[in-house]
C-alpha positions as CSV (number, residue, x, y, z in Angstrom):
1,M,-19.6,10.7,-42.7
2,Q,-16.7,8.7,-41.7
3,T,-15.3,6.9,-44.2
4,A,-12.1,4.9,-45.0
5,D,-10.9,8.4,-46.6
6,N,-12.1,10.5,-44.0
7,P,-11.3,8.6,-40.6
8,K,-11.1,11.5,-38.1
9,V,-15.0,12.2,-38.0
10,K,-15.9,11.3,-34.4
11,T,-20.0,10.7,-34.1
12,P,-21.9,8.0,-32.0
13,L,-23.4,5.2,-33.4
14,S,-26.6,4.3,-34.1
15,A,-28.8,1.2,-35.6
16,S,-27.9,0.8,-39.7
17,R,-25.8,-1.5,-41.7
18,K,-25.7,0.5,-44.9
19,T,-22.4,2.2,-44.5
20,V,-18.9,1.8,-44.8
21,A,-17.5,0.7,-41.3
22,G,-15.7,3.6,-39.1
23,A,-15.7,4.5,-35.7
24,A,-19.2,6.2,-35.2
25,R,-21.8,8.3,-37.0
26,P,-24.8,10.0,-35.4
27,T,-27.5,8.8,-37.6
28,G,-26.1,6.1,-39.7
29,G,-24.8,3.3,-38.3
30,Q,-22.0,0.9,-39.1
31,A,-22.1,-2.2,-41.8
32,L,-19.8,-5.0,-42.5
33,P,-16.7,-3.9,-43.7
34,S,-15.5,-5.4,-47.1
35,P,-12.7,-7.5,-47.5
36,R,-11.0,-4.8,-49.6
37,H,-11.7,-2.1,-46.4
38,E,-10.3,-5.0,-44.1
39,R,-7.3,-4.8,-45.8
40,T,-7.3,-0.9,-46.0
41,M,-8.1,-0.5,-42.0
42,R,-5.3,-3.2,-41.0
43,R,-3.1,-1.2,-43.1
44,R,-4.0,1.8,-41.9
45,L,-4.0,0.5,-38.1
46,G,-0.2,-0.1,-39.1
47,E,0.6,3.4,-40.5
48,V,-0.7,4.7,-37.4
49,L,1.4,2.5,-35.3
50,V,4.4,2.9,-37.3
51,S,3.7,7.1,-37.3
52,H,3.3,6.7,-33.2
53,G,6.8,4.6,-33.0
54,V,5.5,1.4,-31.8
55,I,6.7,-0.5,-35.0
56,D,8.4,0.2,-38.1
57,E,7.9,-0.7,-41.8
58,T,9.6,-4.0,-41.5
59,Q,7.8,-5.3,-38.8
60,L,4.6,-4.1,-40.2
61,D,5.0,-6.0,-43.5
62,E,5.9,-9.2,-41.6
63,L,2.8,-8.8,-39.1
64,L,0.7,-8.6,-42.1
65,A,2.1,-11.4,-43.9
66,E,1.9,-13.8,-40.1
67,Q,-1.7,-12.0,-40.2
68,A,-2.7,-13.2,-43.7
69,A,-1.0,-16.7,-43.2
70,L,-3.4,-17.0,-40.1
71,R,-6.6,-18.5,-41.2
72,P,-9.7,-20.2,-39.8
73,A,-8.1,-23.5,-41.4
74,D,-5.4,-23.4,-39.1
75,G,-8.0,-23.7,-36.0
76,V,-6.7,-20.0,-35.1
77,G,-8.7,-17.6,-37.2
78,R,-7.7,-14.1,-38.2
79,L,-5.8,-12.4,-35.5
80,R,-6.3,-8.6,-35.6
81,L,-3.3,-6.8,-36.3
82,G,-3.2,-5.4,-32.9
83,H,-3.1,-8.3,-30.9
84,L,-0.3,-9.4,-33.1
85,V,1.6,-6.3,-32.0
86,V,0.9,-7.4,-27.8
87,A,1.5,-11.0,-28.6
88,R,4.9,-10.6,-30.2
89,A,5.7,-8.0,-27.6
90,L,6.1,-5.0,-30.3
91,G,3.9,-3.0,-28.3
92,T,1.6,-2.3,-25.3
93,E,-2.3,-2.8,-25.4
94,E,-2.5,0.8,-24.2
95,Q,-0.2,1.8,-27.4
96,V,-2.7,0.2,-29.7
97,A,-5.9,1.7,-27.9
98,E,-4.1,5.1,-28.7
99,A,-3.7,4.1,-32.3
100,L,-7.3,2.9,-32.8
101,G,-8.3,6.0,-30.7
102,D,-6.2,8.2,-33.3
103,L,-7.4,6.1,-36.4
104,L,-11.2,6.4,-35.6
105,A,-11.2,9.7,-34.0
106,L,-12.6,8.0,-30.6
107,D,-11.7,8.5,-27.4
108,V,-9.5,6.4,-25.1
109,V,-10.4,6.0,-21.8
110,D,-8.5,4.4,-18.7
111,L,-11.0,2.0,-17.1
112,S,-9.0,1.5,-14.2
113,T,-10.0,5.4,-13.1
114,E,-13.9,5.1,-14.2
115,P,-16.4,3.5,-12.0
116,V,-18.6,1.3,-13.8
117,D,-22.2,0.9,-12.7
118,P,-22.9,-2.9,-12.7
119,T,-27.0,-1.9,-13.1
120,V,-25.8,-0.6,-16.4
121,A,-23.2,-2.9,-17.3
122,Q,-25.4,-5.9,-17.1
123,L,-27.7,-4.1,-19.4
124,I,-25.9,-7.1,-21.8
125,P,-25.5,-10.4,-20.8
126,R,-21.5,-11.4,-19.7
127,S,-21.2,-13.9,-22.4
128,M,-21.7,-10.9,-25.1
129,A,-19.6,-8.6,-23.0
130,E,-16.9,-11.3,-22.6
131,R,-17.1,-12.5,-26.5
132,F,-16.8,-9.2,-28.1
133,G,-14.7,-7.6,-25.5
134,L,-16.9,-4.4,-24.5
135,I,-18.6,-3.0,-21.5
136,V,-21.4,-0.5,-21.1
137,L,-20.2,2.5,-19.2
138,A,-22.9,4.7,-18.8
139,R,-27.0,5.5,-20.1
140,E,-26.8,8.9,-21.3
141,A,-29.7,11.3,-22.5
142,T,-28.5,10.9,-26.0
143,G,-27.7,7.0,-26.1
144,L,-25.4,4.0,-24.3
145,R,-21.9,5.3,-23.5
146,L,-20.0,2.1,-24.6
147,A,-15.9,1.1,-24.1
148,A,-15.0,-1.5,-26.6
149,S,-11.4,-3.0,-27.6
150,D,-12.4,-3.5,-31.1
151,P,-14.7,-0.4,-32.3
152,T,-14.7,-1.8,-35.9
153,N,-16.9,-4.9,-35.0
154,V,-20.1,-3.7,-36.3
155,L,-21.9,-7.2,-35.7
156,A,-20.7,-6.4,-31.9
157,L,-22.4,-3.2,-32.0
158,D,-25.4,-3.9,-33.5
159,D,-26.0,-7.2,-31.2
160,V,-25.4,-4.6,-28.3
161,R,-28.4,-2.1,-29.9
162,I,-30.9,-5.0,-30.4
163,H,-30.4,-6.4,-27.1
164,T,-30.6,-2.9,-25.0
165,R,-33.0,-1.2,-27.8
166,E,-30.7,2.2,-27.7
167,R,-30.2,2.9,-31.3
168,S,-27.5,5.6,-30.5
169,L,-24.0,3.9,-29.2
170,H,-21.1,6.5,-28.1
171,V,-17.9,4.3,-28.3
172,V,-14.8,4.8,-26.5
173,V,-11.8,2.9,-27.1
174,A,-10.4,1.0,-24.0
175,T,-8.0,-2.1,-23.7
176,P,-9.1,-5.8,-24.1
177,T,-7.3,-6.4,-20.2
178,Q,-9.0,-3.7,-18.8
179,I,-12.1,-4.4,-20.1
180,A,-11.8,-8.2,-18.9
181,V,-10.9,-6.8,-15.4
182,Q,-14.1,-4.7,-15.3
183,I,-16.4,-7.7,-16.6
184,K,-14.9,-9.6,-13.7
185,R,-15.7,-7.3,-11.4
186,V,-19.2,-6.5,-12.5
187,W,-20.3,-9.9,-12.3
188,S,-18.5,-10.6,-9.2
189,I,-20.8,-8.5,-7.2
190,G,-23.5,-11.0,-8.7
191,D,-26.9,-10.4,-10.5
192,D,-28.5,-10.6,-7.1
193,A,-27.0,-7.2,-6.6
194,A,-28.1,-5.7,-9.6
195,D,-31.7,-7.0,-9.5
196,A,-31.3,-5.7,-5.7
197,V,-30.5,-1.9,-7.0
198,Q,-33.2,-1.9,-9.6
199,L,-36.0,-3.0,-7.2
200,L,-34.7,-0.5,-4.7
201,S,-35.2,2.1,-7.2
202,I,-38.6,1.2,-8.0
203,E,-39.5,0.6,-4.4
204,H,-38.3,4.0,-2.9
205,D,-38.7,7.5,-3.2
206,E,-36.8,10.2,-2.0
207,S,-39.2,11.1,1.0
208,D,-39.1,7.7,2.3
209,D,-37.4,7.4,5.5
210,D,-39.5,4.3,7.1
211,D,-37.1,2.6,9.0
212,D,-38.9,-0.7,8.2
213,N,-37.4,-0.7,4.6
214,A,-34.1,-1.8,6.3
215,D,-35.3,-5.3,6.4
216,Q,-36.5,-5.5,2.8
217,T,-34.9,-8.3,0.9
218,P,-33.5,-6.0,-2.0
219,T,-31.3,-4.0,0.6
220,V,-30.0,-7.2,2.1
221,R,-29.2,-8.7,-1.3
222,L,-27.3,-5.8,-2.0
223,L,-25.3,-5.0,0.9
224,D,-24.4,-9.2,1.3
225,A,-23.1,-8.7,-2.4
226,L,-21.3,-5.6,-1.8
227,L,-19.5,-6.6,1.5
228,G,-18.8,-10.5,-0.4
229,D,-17.0,-8.4,-3.2
230,A,-15.5,-6.3,-0.9
231,V,-13.9,-9.1,1.4
232,R,-12.9,-11.0,-2.0
233,G,-11.4,-8.2,-3.7
234,G,-8.9,-7.8,-0.3
235,A,-10.7,-4.5,0.5
236,S,-10.0,-3.1,4.1
237,D,-12.5,-0.7,4.3
238,I,-16.0,0.0,2.2
239,H,-17.0,3.8,1.8
240,V,-20.8,4.3,1.6
241,E,-20.9,7.8,0.5
242,P,-24.6,9.8,-0.2
243,Q,-24.1,12.5,-2.9
244,R,-26.7,15.1,-4.5
245,D,-27.7,12.8,-7.4
246,A,-26.5,9.0,-6.5
247,V,-25.0,6.8,-3.5
248,R,-21.0,6.1,-4.1
249,I,-19.5,3.1,-3.1
250,R,-15.8,2.9,-2.7
251,Y,-13.3,0.3,-1.6
252,R,-9.8,0.9,0.0
253,I,-7.4,-1.7,-1.3
254,D,-3.7,-1.9,-0.7
255,G,-4.1,1.9,1.1
256,L,-6.0,3.5,-1.6
257,L,-9.6,4.4,-2.7
258,R,-10.9,2.9,-5.5
259,D,-14.6,3.8,-7.1
260,M,-16.3,0.7,-7.5
261,M,-20.2,1.6,-8.4
262,T,-23.2,4.1,-7.8
263,V,-26.3,3.1,-6.8
264,P,-29.6,5.2,-7.0
265,R,-29.9,8.0,-4.5
266,N,-33.0,7.1,-2.9
267,A,-31.6,3.3,-2.1
268,G,-29.1,5.5,0.4
269,P,-31.7,5.9,3.5
270,S,-32.7,2.1,3.6
271,M,-28.9,0.9,2.8
272,I,-27.7,2.9,6.0
273,S,-30.5,1.8,7.9
274,R,-29.9,-1.9,7.6
275,L,-26.3,-1.2,8.2
276,K,-27.4,0.3,11.7
277,I,-29.2,-2.6,12.5
278,I,-27.0,-5.3,11.9
279,S,-24.3,-3.0,13.9
280,G,-26.5,-2.3,16.7
281,L,-26.9,1.6,16.4
282,D,-29.4,3.9,16.6
283,I,-31.5,4.0,13.1
284,S,-33.7,7.0,14.9
285,E,-30.5,9.1,15.3
286,R,-29.2,10.6,12.3
287,R,-27.7,13.7,13.8
288,I,-24.6,12.7,15.6
289,P,-22.1,10.3,14.6
290,Q,-22.4,6.9,15.7
291,D,-19.9,3.6,15.8
292,G,-21.1,-0.2,16.0
293,R,-19.5,-3.3,14.9
294,T,-21.0,-6.5,13.4
295,R,-19.6,-9.7,12.0
296,I,-20.4,-11.2,8.4
297,S,-19.6,-14.3,7.0
298,V,-18.3,-14.8,3.7
299,D,-17.7,-17.9,1.8
300,G,-17.6,-19.7,5.3
301,T,-15.3,-17.2,7.0
302,A,-16.3,-15.0,9.8
303,I,-15.2,-11.3,9.6
304,D,-15.7,-8.6,12.4
305,A,-16.6,-5.4,10.9
306,R,-16.4,-1.9,12.5
307,V,-19.3,0.4,11.4
308,S,-18.8,4.3,11.4
309,T,-21.4,6.6,10.6
310,L,-20.8,10.3,10.1
311,P,-23.8,13.0,9.2
312,A,-23.5,15.0,6.1
313,I,-25.1,17.1,3.9
314,H,-26.7,14.9,1.9
315,G,-27.4,11.8,4.5
316,E,-25.3,10.2,6.5
317,K,-21.8,8.6,5.3
318,V,-20.8,5.0,6.6
319,V,-17.4,3.6,6.6
320,I,-17.0,0.0,7.2
321,R,-13.6,-1.3,8.3
322,L,-13.1,-5.2,7.4
323,L,-10.9,-6.6,10.3
324,T,-8.0,-9.2,10.1
325,T,-9.1,-12.6,11.4
326,T,-7.1,-14.4,13.8
327,E,-5.9,-16.4,11.1
328,H,-4.3,-13.9,9.1
329,V,-2.3,-12.2,11.5
330,P,1.0,-12.6,10.0
331,G,4.3,-13.7,11.5
332,L,7.2,-11.0,11.9
333,D,8.7,-12.9,9.5
334,S,6.3,-11.7,6.8
335,I,5.8,-8.3,7.2
336,G,8.7,-7.1,5.2
337,L,11.4,-6.7,8.3
338,L,15.2,-6.9,7.2
339,P,16.8,-9.8,8.1
340,E,19.2,-7.7,11.0
341,Q,15.7,-5.7,12.0
342,L,13.8,-8.8,12.8
343,D,16.6,-10.3,14.7
344,T,16.5,-7.3,16.8
345,L,13.0,-6.8,17.4
346,Q,12.6,-10.6,18.3
347,R,15.6,-10.2,21.0
348,S,13.5,-7.3,22.5
349,L,10.3,-9.4,22.7
350,N,12.6,-12.3,24.6
351,V,13.2,-10.2,27.4
352,S,11.2,-10.0,30.5
353,Q,10.9,-6.4,31.1
354,G,10.7,-3.0,29.1
355,L,8.9,-0.9,26.5
356,I,8.5,-1.5,22.8
357,L,7.2,1.6,21.3
358,I,5.4,1.1,17.2
359,T,5.5,4.4,15.7
360,G,3.8,5.7,12.3
361,P,1.0,7.6,10.8
362,T,-2.6,6.2,10.8
363,G,-2.8,3.7,8.4
364,S,0.6,2.7,8.1
365,G,0.1,-1.2,10.1
366,K,0.9,-0.5,13.5
367,T,-2.1,-2.6,14.8
368,N,-0.8,-5.8,12.6
369,T,2.9,-5.3,13.8
370,L,1.5,-5.0,17.3
371,Y,-0.5,-8.3,16.9
372,A,2.4,-10.4,15.2
373,A,4.5,-9.5,17.9
374,I,2.2,-10.4,20.8
375,S,1.7,-13.7,18.8
376,Q,5.5,-14.2,19.3
377,V,5.4,-14.0,23.2
378,I,2.0,-16.0,23.7
379,T,2.9,-18.7,25.7
380,P,1.3,-20.8,28.7
381,E,3.9,-19.5,31.1
382,R,2.9,-15.6,30.3
383,N,0.4,-14.0,31.2
384,V,-0.6,-11.6,28.3
385,V,-3.3,-8.5,28.8
386,T,-4.1,-6.2,26.1
387,L,-6.1,-2.8,26.6
388,E,-7.3,-1.6,23.0
389,D,-10.0,1.1,21.8
390,P,-11.3,-0.9,20.1
391,V,-10.4,-4.7,20.3
392,E,-9.8,-5.3,16.6
393,I,-8.7,-9.0,16.7
394,Q,-9.6,-11.6,19.0
395,L,-6.5,-14.1,19.9
396,P,-7.0,-17.0,21.8
397,G,-5.2,-17.6,24.9
398,I,-5.0,-14.0,25.9
399,T,-7.3,-11.4,27.9
400,Q,-8.5,-8.5,25.8
401,V,-10.3,-5.5,27.3
402,N,-11.8,-2.1,25.3
403,V,-11.6,1.0,26.3
404,N,-14.9,2.8,27.3
405,L,-15.0,6.1,27.8
406,R,-18.9,6.5,28.5
407,S,-18.3,3.9,31.7
408,G,-15.0,5.6,32.7
409,M,-12.4,2.7,31.5
410,T,-10.0,5.1,30.1
411,F,-6.5,3.7,29.1
412,A,-5.0,5.0,32.4
413,T,-7.6,3.3,34.5
414,G,-7.4,0.2,32.6
415,L,-3.6,0.1,32.7
416,R,-4.2,0.8,36.5
417,A,-6.5,-2.3,37.1
418,I,-4.3,-4.4,34.9
419,L,-1.4,-4.0,36.9
420,R,-3.1,-5.5,39.9
421,Q,-3.9,-8.5,37.2
422,D,-0.3,-10.1,37.8
423,P,0.6,-9.7,34.0
424,D,3.8,-10.4,32.2
425,V,3.1,-8.8,28.9
426,I,0.7,-5.8,28.5
427,L,-0.2,-4.4,25.1
428,V,-1.7,-0.8,25.5
429,G,-3.1,0.2,22.3
430,E,-1.9,3.5,22.1
431,I,-0.3,6.5,24.5
432,R,-2.3,9.4,24.3
433,D,-1.6,11.6,27.5
434,K,0.9,12.0,29.9
435,E,-1.2,9.9,32.5
436,T,-0.9,6.9,30.3
437,A,2.8,7.4,29.4
438,E,3.6,7.5,32.9
439,L,1.7,4.1,34.0
440,A,3.2,2.7,30.7
441,L,7.0,3.8,31.6
442,R,6.6,2.9,34.9
443,A,5.2,-0.7,34.6
444,S,8.2,-1.2,32.3
445,L,10.5,-1.0,35.2
446,T,8.7,-3.0,37.5
447,G,8.8,-6.5,35.8
448,H,6.4,-6.3,32.7
449,L,7.2,-6.0,28.8
450,V,4.7,-3.2,27.8
451,L,3.9,-2.9,24.1
452,S,2.3,0.3,22.7
453,T,2.2,2.9,20.1
454,V,2.2,6.6,19.2
455,H,2.0,8.6,16.1
456,T,5.3,9.9,15.3
457,N,7.1,10.0,11.9
458,G,10.1,8.5,12.6
459,A,11.5,6.3,15.5
460,A,13.6,9.2,16.8
461,Q,10.8,11.4,17.2
462,A,9.0,8.8,19.6
463,L,11.2,9.3,22.4
464,T,10.9,13.3,21.9
465,R,7.2,12.9,21.7
466,L,7.5,11.6,25.4
467,V,9.6,14.2,26.7
468,D,6.9,16.8,25.0
469,M,4.4,15.1,27.1
470,E,6.6,16.2,30.2
471,I,7.8,13.0,30.8
472,P,11.2,13.0,32.6
473,P,14.0,11.9,29.7
474,F,15.7,9.6,32.1
475,L,12.2,8.1,32.7
476,V,12.3,7.6,28.9
477,A,15.6,6.8,28.5
478,S,16.0,3.9,31.2
479,S,12.3,2.5,30.3
480,L,12.4,2.0,26.6
481,N,14.1,-1.1,24.7
482,L,13.2,-0.5,21.2
483,V,11.2,1.7,18.8
484,V,10.2,0.8,15.5
485,A,9.0,3.0,13.0
486,Q,6.8,2.2,9.7
487,R,5.4,2.6,6.4
488,L,3.5,0.2,4.4
489,L,4.1,0.0,0.4
490,R,2.5,-1.8,-2.3
491,C,4.0,-5.0,-3.7
492,I,4.3,-5.4,-7.4
493,C,1.7,-7.9,-8.5
494,G,3.1,-11.2,-9.4
495,G,0.8,-11.7,-12.2
496,C,2.5,-8.9,-14.3
497,S,5.7,-8.0,-13.1
498,E,8.7,-7.5,-15.4
499,P,12.0,-5.8,-15.3
500,H,12.0,-2.1,-15.0
501,E,14.4,0.6,-15.0
502,P,13.5,3.8,-13.1
503,S,13.8,7.0,-14.3
504,D,16.5,9.3,-13.7
505,D,13.8,12.0,-12.4
506,I,13.0,9.4,-9.5
507,L,15.9,8.1,-8.5
508,A,17.3,12.2,-8.2
509,S,14.4,12.5,-5.9
510,L,15.2,9.6,-3.8
511,S,19.0,10.8,-3.5
512,V,19.9,7.3,-5.4
513,D,22.9,6.7,-7.8
514,R,22.2,4.5,-10.4
515,A,25.6,2.8,-10.4
516,T,24.4,1.7,-6.6
517,L,21.7,-0.2,-8.6
518,V,24.2,-2.9,-10.1
519,G,23.1,-6.3,-9.1
520,A,19.9,-5.1,-8.1
521,N,16.3,-6.3,-9.6
522,P,13.6,-3.4,-10.0
523,R,10.7,-4.2,-11.5
524,R,7.1,-2.9,-12.0
525,G,3.8,-4.3,-12.6
526,T,2.2,-3.8,-16.1
527,G,-1.3,-4.2,-14.8
528,C,-3.4,-7.1,-15.1
529,L,-6.9,-9.1,-14.0
530,K,-5.3,-9.9,-10.5
531,C,-4.2,-6.6,-9.7
532,G,-7.0,-4.7,-11.0
533,M,-4.8,-3.2,-13.9
534,T,-2.8,-1.5,-10.9
535,G,0.3,-3.1,-11.2
536,Y,0.4,-3.8,-7.4
537,R,-1.3,-6.2,-5.3
538,G,-1.0,-6.7,-1.8
539,R,1.5,-4.4,0.6
540,L,4.5,-5.0,2.9
541,G,6.0,-2.8,5.6
542,A,9.3,-0.6,5.3
543,F,10.6,-0.6,9.0
544,E,13.2,1.9,10.8
545,V,14.2,-0.5,13.9
546,L,16.0,1.9,16.9
547,P,17.2,-0.2,19.7
548,V,17.6,1.7,22.9
549,T,21.3,0.9,23.6
550,A,23.7,2.1,26.9
551,G,24.9,4.7,24.6
552,V,21.6,6.0,23.3
553,R,20.2,6.1,26.8
554,R,23.5,8.3,27.9
555,A,23.2,10.5,25.0
556,F,19.3,11.3,25.4
557,A,19.6,11.8,29.1
558,H,21.8,14.4,28.5
559,D,20.4,16.1,25.5
560,P,17.0,15.0,25.0
561,T,16.8,15.8,21.4
562,E,15.7,14.0,18.2
563,Q,19.1,15.0,16.5
564,T,21.2,13.1,19.7
565,L,19.3,10.3,18.8
566,L,20.0,10.2,15.3
567,D,23.7,11.1,15.9
568,S,24.4,8.6,18.6
569,D,23.9,5.3,16.5
570,H,23.7,4.3,13.0
571,F,20.2,2.3,12.3
572,I,18.4,1.4,8.9
573,T,16.3,4.4,7.9
574,L,12.6,4.0,6.8
575,Q,13.6,5.0,3.2
576,E,16.9,2.9,3.2
577,A,14.7,-0.1,4.1
578,A,11.9,0.7,1.3
579,L,14.9,1.1,-1.2
580,R,16.3,-2.2,-0.5
581,H,12.9,-3.9,-1.0
582,A,12.3,-1.8,-4.4
583,A,16.0,-2.8,-5.5
584,S,14.9,-6.4,-4.8
585,G,12.0,-6.0,-6.9
586,R,9.6,-6.0,-4.1
587,T,8.0,-2.8,-4.9
588,T,8.9,0.1,-7.1
589,F,11.1,3.0,-6.5
590,E,7.9,5.0,-7.6
591,E,6.0,3.5,-4.8
592,V,8.8,4.3,-2.7
593,L,8.9,8.1,-3.4
594,R,4.9,8.2,-2.7
595,V,5.3,6.6,0.7
596,T,8.4,7.7,2.2
597,Q,10.1,11.1,3.5
598,V,13.0,12.4,1.4
599,D,15.9,12.7,3.6
600,A,19.1,11.9,1.1
601,P,19.2,8.0,2.3
602,Q,22.0,5.4,1.2
603,L,20.8,2.4,-0.8
604,G,23.4,0.0,1.0
């Protein structure tokens, strides 16, 4: 039995109110704590907080006195000791949760890393979840797994038992903010999605492969809810992944995947069939990968989406790429370029001929930078033509062409045709082979401004990559105007940003001397509802802009190596640019270390 004298016994909760309050008990349950027990519990929690070094004895006495003074007659009501600790900035929610877990012998969970199934969470009403600060995580063989910010609230736990008709509750501790985030997310997907999942699990079985299921209302409602939730949450991709026992749904937000929910395994075939239908794919073909495209409407806004399928051992995996709309194409001055870098790029865009290369790995934001640059040069006096695989964002006022390998429309074939269309500016989605590279370089020498991308880690490597494609170094040097390398950094959330001193280990890994941070404004996000408790919201670019000057051309034509370019002229490296963003408080030093290569840069 768990009592005030033995707070460390860890057991699940059940339906009786006969015992004294504690964390959990397998067959007994929880009762309303007596006033004497409440005083004992408050003092015990305070003692744990003191032992953890969160507060000292003097602060504890002051908090207990303040708590006693806050009576219902004041219009405030009695606050829990943990609330006061956080409100007075003496400790964090995480520290209070750890103290509660230690006191009551309960596990403490990080809900930002644990997916919550909306169909299970909605076993209780949203009003109950919000009022008591709790959320149902899972239905297990022995009962419900429940996260609570106040596991001593026996009235709340008994209401959950009554509403769900589950006698046994396995309680874990989570912070109030994380629980609020999960409640908002679960119910943002909508009750229709939960109802749809339940209907799907009833109506379909494992062997049901009837394609007509794709048109059933529950599937449509579920997918509409998922797509809407992903768009509103700022996701760039949706992953629908059949597993052995369930279908896992993940969103990619700010460059990282997050588990969002799971649906029953037998709901997978109808979901995937529906996605194939709306994207124009063959629903009868399950053995080969397929690619399609669709358009969805969320809150009155039309959004293009690319749909890709991949046969796997448990069924077809589907990835939905949500594409940026024309209205959301960023301006060059808002993507993270430093002032001197922005000036260099704009001057290169204003010339009438030459080649501008954007380089970086997949997912580094090259396409957005290309479109931002193209938007800068669109004028009635210029004929702008793009050749892409595929066209991701449709811009008014220009001609956009899709590569189609099946019909023979390759980059090289399309580029030859475009050169006969009297172009002023040409965008080539990617230079992949020698033929395309030669055509792009020669077009840049014959009066055309050409923009394209290559996959390299840095700006200097882009020139050597062209040489590796057997392009003569003199042609590379004479054609190129500018090379831009980039990475994407997560921005610190504005809703929970606070000053922060990076650790010595982080600074040492970045080869940064703490003395150089004098006058800097390093910050971090603590986690809030707006950012889903990650501390980050949105992304910005870190750029390396290498202008190909006359000195660079002479050096490279003589010795076409990466080191020659690095030695020939100084430019701001990727890590230097990222460190400037961290020093100004736009991102964290930890994020700089995660994203950029460590090459002993200077902060200035």
